[in-house]
Each structure stands twice: as structure tokens, then as C-alpha cells.
C-alpha distance (Angstrom), angle and dihedral (degrees) to the residues before:
residue distance angle dihedral
M1 . . .
P2 3.81 . .
Y3 3.76 121.1 .
V4 3.80 115.0 -141.8
R5 3.76 116.7 -154.3
K6 3.77 116.6 -144.3
K7 3.78 95.6 -145.0
K8 3.75 133.4 20.3
R9 3.75 113.2 -113.5
N10 3.77 115.3 -135.6
H11 3.77 118.7 -131.4
R12 3.77 111.1 -92.0
S13 3.73 127.1 -156.3
D14 3.77 121.5 -117.6
H15 3.78 113.5 -82.1
K16 3.74 131.7 -141.8
R17 3.77 114.8 -144.0
V18 3.78 115.3 -124.5
A19 3.79 107.4 -131.0
N20 3.79 98.3 -170.4
M21 3.78 130.4 26.9
D22 3.78 119.6 -133.8
P23 3.80 122.8 -144.6
L24 3.79 110.8 -81.6
S25 3.77 114.1 -100.1
P26 3.79 123.4 -168.4
C27 3.79 109.0 -82.0
S28 3.75 136.2 173.9
E29 3.77 130.3 -109.6
V30 3.79 88.6 -109.1
E31 3.80 91.5 56.1
L32 3.78 91.0 53.3
E33 3.78 90.8 48.6
N34 3.79 90.1 52.9
N35 3.80 89.3 52.0
E36 3.80 94.3 52.1
D37 3.79 94.4 109.6
T38 3.79 96.5 43.9
E39 3.79 111.3 124.9
P40 3.81 112.0 -96.5
V41 3.76 126.3 -124.7
I42 3.81 112.8 -109.7
Q43 3.79 119.6 -154.8
Y44 3.78 128.3 167.5
G45 3.77 144.0 -175.5
K46 3.79 131.9 -168.2
A47 3.77 137.5 -163.3
S48 3.78 137.5 176.4
Q49 3.78 140.0 176.7
I50 3.78 111.5 -157.5
K51 3.79 127.7 -137.9
K52 3.82 103.8 151.0
G53 3.80 103.2 6.5
E54 3.82 94.3 -121.9
D55 3.83 100.9 115.9
F56 3.80 119.7 93.1
I57 3.80 137.3 -178.4
L58 3.81 124.5 -150.8
V59 3.81 118.0 -160.9
K60 3.81 125.5 177.5
P61 3.82 104.7 162.8
K62 3.81 99.3 171.1
C63 3.80 115.0 46.6
L64 3.80 125.8 155.1
H65 3.80 133.0 -152.0
L66 3.81 116.3 -168.6
H67 3.80 122.7 -156.0
G68 3.78 114.8 174.9
D69 3.78 108.9 -52.8
Q70 3.80 90.7 -23.7
S71 3.79 130.5 81.7
L72 3.76 140.6 -170.8
T73 3.77 129.4 -154.7
Y74 3.76 126.2 -142.8
A75 3.78 140.1 168.9
V76 3.80 131.3 -138.0
F77 3.79 127.5 -152.9
A78 3.80 127.3 175.9
V79 3.79 141.0 172.9
L80 3.80 120.3 -157.1
D81 3.80 125.8 -170.8
G82 3.79 111.3 -165.8
H83 3.78 126.8 -161.1
N84 3.78 134.4 -168.5
G85 3.78 86.9 27.5
S86 3.79 134.5 -29.7
T87 3.82 98.1 -92.2
A88 3.80 96.6 101.6
A89 3.80 93.8 45.1
T90 3.80 93.9 50.5
F91 3.81 91.0 46.4
V92 3.80 90.8 52.5
M93 3.80 90.5 46.5
D94 3.80 89.3 55.9
N95 3.80 99.4 41.6
L96 3.80 116.8 21.8
F97 3.81 97.2 77.3
E98 3.80 92.7 54.5
E99 3.81 93.6 43.9
V100 3.80 91.8 53.1
F101 3.78 99.6 46.6
N102 3.81 97.5 34.0
S103 3.80 87.9 60.2
M104 3.82 91.0 63.0
A105 3.80 123.8 86.3
S106 3.79 113.5 -105.4
D107 3.81 97.0 -135.4
L108 3.81 99.7 59.4
S109 3.78 121.8 132.3
E110 3.80 118.9 -132.2
D111 3.80 94.9 -92.5
E112 3.81 92.0 43.4
W113 3.80 90.4 48.8
L114 3.80 92.7 52.1
T115 3.80 91.3 46.1
A116 3.82 91.7 51.0
L117 3.80 94.9 44.9
P118 3.85 99.2 84.9
Q119 3.81 92.4 54.4
A120 3.81 90.1 44.4
L121 3.80 89.6 54.5
N122 3.79 91.2 51.2
T123 3.80 90.3 48.3
G124 3.80 92.6 46.8
F125 3.80 93.6 51.5
V126 3.81 92.2 49.1
R127 3.81 94.4 46.0
T128 3.79 92.5 47.6
N129 3.79 90.9 49.7
E130 3.81 93.1 49.7
N131 3.80 91.9 46.7
F132 3.79 90.5 50.7
R133 3.80 89.3 51.4
N134 3.80 87.6 68.7
Q135 3.81 89.9 60.3
G136 3.80 90.8 71.3
Q137 3.80 92.9 -137.3
P138 3.83 126.0 142.1
S139 3.80 94.4 -147.2
G140 3.80 124.6 114.6
T141 3.78 138.6 -172.4
T142 3.77 143.6 -163.7
V143 3.81 116.2 -126.2
T144 3.78 130.4 -160.5
F145 3.80 108.7 -179.6
V146 3.81 119.9 -173.6
V147 3.81 125.2 -170.0
V148 3.82 118.5 -167.1
Q149 3.80 116.8 -165.1
G150 3.77 112.9 167.7
W151 3.77 107.6 -53.6
T152 3.81 92.3 -24.6
V153 3.79 117.1 96.4
T154 3.81 124.9 -172.4
I155 3.79 121.8 -166.5
A156 3.81 126.9 -167.9
S157 3.78 121.4 -179.2
V158 3.78 146.7 170.2
G159 3.78 121.4 -175.0
D160 3.78 127.3 12.0
S161 3.82 107.5 -56.7
R162 3.77 92.2 124.0
C163 3.80 126.7 -148.9
I164 3.80 120.1 -156.1
L165 3.79 132.7 -178.7
V166 3.78 124.4 -141.9
S167 3.78 107.6 -161.6
Q168 3.78 140.0 172.8
G169 3.79 112.6 -36.8
N170 3.82 92.0 21.8
E171 3.79 91.5 -77.6
V172 3.81 110.6 167.3
S173 3.82 118.9 -150.6
T174 3.80 126.8 -179.3
L175 3.81 108.9 -138.3
T176 3.80 100.3 -176.6
V177 3.79 135.7 57.1
D178 3.80 117.8 -125.2
H179 3.81 108.0 -126.8
R180 3.79 92.7 -154.2
F181 3.77 123.2 132.5
E182 3.79 88.5 -140.7
S183 3.80 96.2 62.1
N184 3.81 107.1 17.0
E185 3.79 112.5 80.0
E186 3.81 94.2 -178.5
E187 3.79 92.0 55.3
R188 3.81 91.4 46.2
D189 3.79 90.6 52.9
R190 3.80 91.7 46.8
V191 3.80 95.7 56.0
I192 3.81 95.4 38.0
K193 3.81 87.5 58.3
K194 3.81 86.3 57.7
G195 3.80 90.3 57.8
I196 3.80 95.8 -104.4
D197 3.81 118.7 150.1
L198 3.80 118.3 -130.7
C199 3.78 120.4 -163.8
R200 3.78 143.5 130.7
L201 3.76 128.0 -100.6
R202 3.79 116.0 -91.5
I203 3.77 123.8 -140.4
P204 3.85 122.8 -149.8
D205 3.81 94.2 -88.1
G206 3.80 89.8 57.6
S207 3.79 96.9 -107.3
E208 3.79 119.8 138.7
V209 3.79 117.2 -125.1
G210 3.77 138.1 179.7
P211 3.80 131.4 15.4
L212 3.79 127.6 -38.4
R213 3.79 111.6 -79.1
C214 3.79 135.2 -171.9
F215 3.78 120.4 -117.5
P216 2.89 131.2 -115.7
G217 3.78 95.0 37.1
G218 3.79 103.4 29.2
L219 3.82 93.6 -130.4
C220 3.81 118.5 150.7
L221 3.83 93.1 -158.0
S222 3.80 128.4 80.0
R223 3.81 96.1 -161.9
S224 3.78 132.5 39.0
I225 3.76 142.1 123.0
G226 3.80 109.2 -91.1
D227 3.83 123.8 1.1
F228 3.80 91.1 128.3
D229 3.80 91.5 155.9
V230 3.81 90.6 62.3
G231 3.79 97.1 57.9
D232 3.78 146.5 -84.5
F233 3.81 91.0 -86.9
I234 3.82 87.8 76.7
L235 3.80 99.5 89.6
P236 3.82 132.1 -158.7
I237 3.81 92.7 -156.0
P238 3.81 109.6 121.8
H239 3.75 131.5 -139.4
V240 3.81 103.7 -122.6
K241 3.79 127.4 -157.7
Q242 3.80 129.4 175.2
I243 3.79 124.0 -167.3
K244 3.77 138.8 171.9
L245 3.79 117.1 -137.6
S246 3.76 123.3 -138.8
R247 3.80 116.1 -114.2
A248 3.82 87.9 -93.8
G249 3.79 88.6 73.0
G250 3.76 125.9 -153.2
R251 3.78 148.8 -124.4
F252 3.80 120.0 -109.2
I253 3.80 119.2 -155.7
I254 3.81 114.1 -165.5
A255 3.78 116.1 -179.9
S256 3.79 144.3 159.5
D257 3.79 122.5 -112.9
G258 3.78 89.2 -93.4
V259 3.80 84.0 79.2
W260 3.80 101.1 35.3
D261 3.81 94.1 47.4
S262 3.81 87.1 58.9
I263 3.79 108.5 37.0
S264 3.80 137.4 22.3
C265 3.78 125.8 -113.0
E266 3.80 89.9 -107.1
K267 3.80 91.8 50.8
A268 3.80 91.5 50.0
A269 3.80 91.3 51.0
K270 3.78 94.0 45.8
C271 3.79 99.5 44.3
C272 3.80 93.5 57.7
R273 3.79 98.0 42.4
G274 3.78 112.5 133.0
L275 3.81 94.3 20.7
S276 3.80 133.5 112.9
P277 3.84 115.9 -107.2
K278 3.81 92.2 -100.5
D279 3.79 94.0 48.1
A280 3.80 90.3 42.2
A281 3.81 92.5 55.3
W282 3.79 91.9 49.9
K283 3.81 91.9 45.7
I284 3.80 91.3 53.8
V285 3.81 92.9 47.6
R286 3.81 93.8 47.2
T287 3.79 92.3 45.8
S288 3.81 90.0 51.9
V289 3.80 94.5 47.8
K290 3.80 92.2 45.1
K291 3.79 91.8 54.7
R292 3.79 99.6 44.8
G293 3.77 107.8 11.5
L294 3.79 126.3 -117.7
R295 3.81 97.5 -59.6
D296 3.80 95.0 143.7
D297 3.78 140.6 7.2
T298 3.80 104.8 -66.4
T299 3.79 114.5 -155.8
C300 3.80 134.1 170.3
L301 3.80 134.4 -179.5
V302 3.82 119.1 -169.6
V303 3.81 119.9 -165.0
D304 3.81 122.3 -174.3
V305 3.80 117.7 -160.7
T306 3.79 104.8 -170.1
P307 3.80 140.4 165.4
S308 3.77 117.6 -88.5
Y309 3.78 97.6 -146.2
S310 3.81 95.7 93.1
N311 3.79 141.8 38.2
L312 3.77 91.5 -100.0
Q313 3.76 117.8 177.3
S314 3.79 100.1 -138.1
V315 3.75 102.4 -110.7
F316 3.75 129.0 111.5
W317 3.78 152.8 -101.6
A318 3.79 120.9 -60.3
T319 3.76 128.3 -175.4
S320 3.78 112.3 -87.0
E321 3.75 132.8 174.4
T322 3.78 87.9 -147.1
K323 3.78 108.5 90.4
G324 3.78 129.9 -166.5
N325 3.78 102.0 24.8
L326 3.77 136.5 92.0
N327 3.79 93.5 -101.2
S328 3.79 91.3 60.0
C329 3.79 90.5 52.2
F330 3.80 100.9 33.1
P331 3.82 108.4 27.6
W332 3.81 90.8 167.6
W333 3.81 89.5 65.8
K334 3.78 118.2 105.5
S335 3.76 125.6 175.5
K336 3.78 122.3 -147.2
D337 3.80 85.9 -109.6
S338 3.76 106.3 49.3
S339 3.78 89.9 -161.5
A340 3.80 92.7 57.9
N341 3.76 116.7 124.6
V342 3.77 116.0 -112.4
A343 3.77 126.3 -141.2
T344 3.74 126.4 -109.3
I345 3.79 117.5 -111.9
P346 3.80 111.0 -144.3
S347 3.78 111.3 -122.3
S348 3.80 114.4 -102.0
P349 3.80 137.5 152.8
S350 3.80 112.9 -76.4
I351 3.80 93.2 -130.0
E352 3.78 138.4 8.5
E353 3.77 114.7 -146.9
L354 3.79 108.7 -135.8
F355 3.77 102.0 171.0
E356 3.81 143.0 -1.0
Y357 3.75 124.7 175.9
D358 3.77 139.5 166.1
S359 3.79 109.8 -179.3
V360 3.81 94.4 -164.0
R361 3.79 92.3 53.9
H362 3.79 91.3 45.4
L363 3.79 93.9 51.1
E364 3.78 92.3 49.6
Q365 3.80 89.0 54.6
L366 3.82 93.1 57.1
S367 3.77 117.4 119.6
S368 3.79 120.5 -104.0
D369 3.80 88.7 -100.4
P370 3.81 106.4 50.3
S371 3.82 93.8 159.7
S372 3.79 92.8 121.2
Y373 3.80 94.5 48.6
T374 3.80 120.4 111.2
F375 3.81 119.3 -136.4
I376 3.81 128.0 -167.3
C377 3.80 124.9 -135.2
A378 3.80 110.1 -114.7
L379 3.81 90.9 -139.0
C380 3.80 111.9 35.2
E381 3.83 94.1 20.7
T382 3.81 93.9 -136.4
K383 3.78 119.7 144.5
I384 3.81 115.7 -98.5
S385 3.77 129.3 -157.8
L386 3.79 116.7 -136.3
N387 3.82 92.3 -108.4
D388 3.81 91.3 57.7
L389 3.80 95.7 42.7
I390 3.83 119.7 124.5
T391 3.81 119.3 -172.0
V392 3.78 125.1 -139.2
H393 3.81 86.5 -99.3
A394 3.84 88.4 65.8
G395 3.78 94.8 -113.5
S396 3.78 132.3 111.7
F397 3.78 121.0 -96.7
F398 3.78 92.2 -111.6
S399 3.81 95.2 48.9
M400 3.81 96.5 52.3
H401 3.83 98.3 65.7
N402 3.82 107.9 177.5
R403 3.82 93.0 16.1
A404 3.80 96.4 48.1
L405 3.80 95.3 107.3
E406 3.78 95.9 41.2
G407 3.77 119.9 103.4
S408 3.78 136.1 -2.6
F409 3.80 126.4 -39.9
F410 3.79 134.3 -127.7
C411 3.79 136.3 -167.4
R412 3.79 116.7 -121.9
S413 3.80 93.8 -100.0
C414 3.81 90.7 54.8
K415 3.80 95.7 42.3
P416 3.82 107.9 139.4
T417 3.78 116.1 -124.6
E418 3.77 125.7 -151.8
N419 3.80 94.0 -96.4
S420 3.78 100.0 28.2
N421 3.76 128.6 111.8
V422 3.80 103.2 -128.8
G423 3.78 92.5 -157.4
E424 3.81 91.3 63.9
Y425 3.79 93.9 64.9
């Protein structure tokens, strides 16, 4: 299916990563403008308190894509929250990265690579899910997968391991969609239309407790990788969002529901203000556990994407009455000469939204006569006409009736068979 970008990305020149940051010297607004496209510095910290041993963190801070005699660097960060065992989470840890980036052509330029990334993420999630199906395990996992390339950040997620961004001026933005029956009306409507019952658990006195769950299965999530024993209405198709940060950078907080069931996004951002990524992650975890107790694995990954034109200590925005200078944006920064003047940062939006897509939502919004619509194979990424369309349930569009728009789609050459490994096609 086609991906429509919200804004056209201008061609950017090749960037050279700055390995070490020099002490900040006074510089003009023009100098900062000229440095807008300089590669940012990426620093991260992680923390976890274990209850069940089903949370996992994936960190790949130095990845390389080669195209001709050019190259681009990128970093990958992910949080996974397994359930019904850790099998699904460990399988995704071992396989998702390769499935995503192996699905992309090797000769793409930087702009082409970034444009192709959302579809590659969708393909990687689907392939990983189908490959895990062959393991015969009932386990499942949430996945929040973040790719940082320069100032462009792409986030793909299933489940409820939320990712938020804290940007200039302490603005908090939620970058993922929680696929929880409790809070997601669209997902509730989708599964109810499939005849699935949603209700809460009942205790002996008849009272209802806990979040909304689907039955049979008892799962509180509508999307995940795995959970094949629950039903085909549990989808591995991610919500994908791509943004471009302003030159001020930002802090990403990715955490499992052990955090988000305890504290709000605003509380998480505020409680770690002024701390390094490592200390920030631990502060968020400890604050969550202190408020609610260790009821579940509680995991947090903090990623700072910051400018490289100063000797920033990688901690984050605090409230300041001083507007328009580096101290108001980066209060952790200290020059060797505390009396040194700081440069003015020209005002600009904190983030530019480049892309947002949810293939399930898009398909359900199709007209009653989608015969002219073009789909894309989840594996080979070729365009498919409606007559040649095969759903993830290995049936034709016209034979599936009420499940026709549910799941991923394959061309006839990639059609999965009962004993086939979809990822091999």
C-alpha cells in the first residue's frame, strides 16, 4: 500500500559525525544556523527492575548503511515487554533488526533510505511475527523500535511500551499509540466487529477488576508480535511515525507499562530533568516503583539527541525564565568560564512531522468499492492489484468477507503456505 509523506524532505548534504565535543565558545546566530545539519550527539541510559524477567532492551548505537562511496550512520533503540513467557521477546530481540534492514535495498541514498524506512519497519514486524509463528510458542511481546538517523527519528510500535519526546521548552509529545483495549477506542471497535468479547476480570464477590481484556485469551492488548493462541485479530502491524527534530534536539523516553501504569508522561519528563540519560532512566524507574510497588517488570530507556556544537553534559531541559539562549534550552550545560556569553538559538518548531501511518486504520477507511486501490506485498514490497491480493490468513480478498481488511497482504508469489517460513520468501 502506498505511503504518503506529509512533507517533502529537502536534499541534505552528507554529514560528518563529530566524535568529540569542544567547549562552547561564544558564537553568533548565523553560526548556529549554518550548523543546523551537523550530525547530533546521541547518548543513552537504561534501567530496569525485574519482577518476571520478560522486559528487554535493544541498543545498537553505531550502525552503518553504505551506498556507493557514501555512507550514513544511524542508531537503533527498542523496548520489548513480553508476556506469557519471554520466548517472543527474545526471538524479536534476535531477529527484528535484521528483518527490518535486510528488507531495504542496499544502494539507497540518505533521503531514499529514510523514505523507505517506514515500509521496511512494517515488513520487518510482519516477517518477524510470521517466523515466530513457526516456533509453536504461545508467548507474545510489545515492541517499540526507534531509529535515529541524524535529526530524523522513526518510531514503530505494537502494544503499550510508550515512547515520548521531551523537546525545547519542556514540551512533551507522545510518539506512539497505545494498543490497549482500555484506552484505544478504534482498536476496541475493530475487534468487537470480529465478534470478540471485551470485559474485565471478575473476583468472587462479583466486582470487576483490572483493564479490559479480550476473551478468549485474556489479553489486554490488540497488537503484538506473537500471541497466536489468542486469535488472528491480534495484529503485528505497527503504528509508524517519523519526525525531524529541530536543532535544539530532544530527549526520548521509551518505557514498558511498568512505568506508564505508575506515572504520567509529564511526570516522567519532569522527574528526570537535569539528569544524565543513565541517571534519568534510573530516576524514572525508581519513581514508578516507589509510587505503585514492583508489580511488573519496570524498564526505561532514555535517549538524548543533542547538538554537537557545545560541550553539553547530556542532561535535559529545565524551566528557565531566560528565553532564547542555550541556558534556557540546555540548563545542564556549563562552559569552562561560567561568565561566558551564550549564543541565541533562533526560534523554530520543536519537531516537524514527516510521516505517520497506521495500515490497519487506513484499510478500514477504504470505500466499499476498493477495486482501484493499490496494495503492497508485505514481503517483496511489489504493488498488488485487488484480484491478486492474498491476506495474511492465506485467503483471497474476496473469500475472507468480514476479515478481508485484517492483517498484512502478500502477492501470489509470496503467499505463505501452511508449512512455509514466510521470512524466506
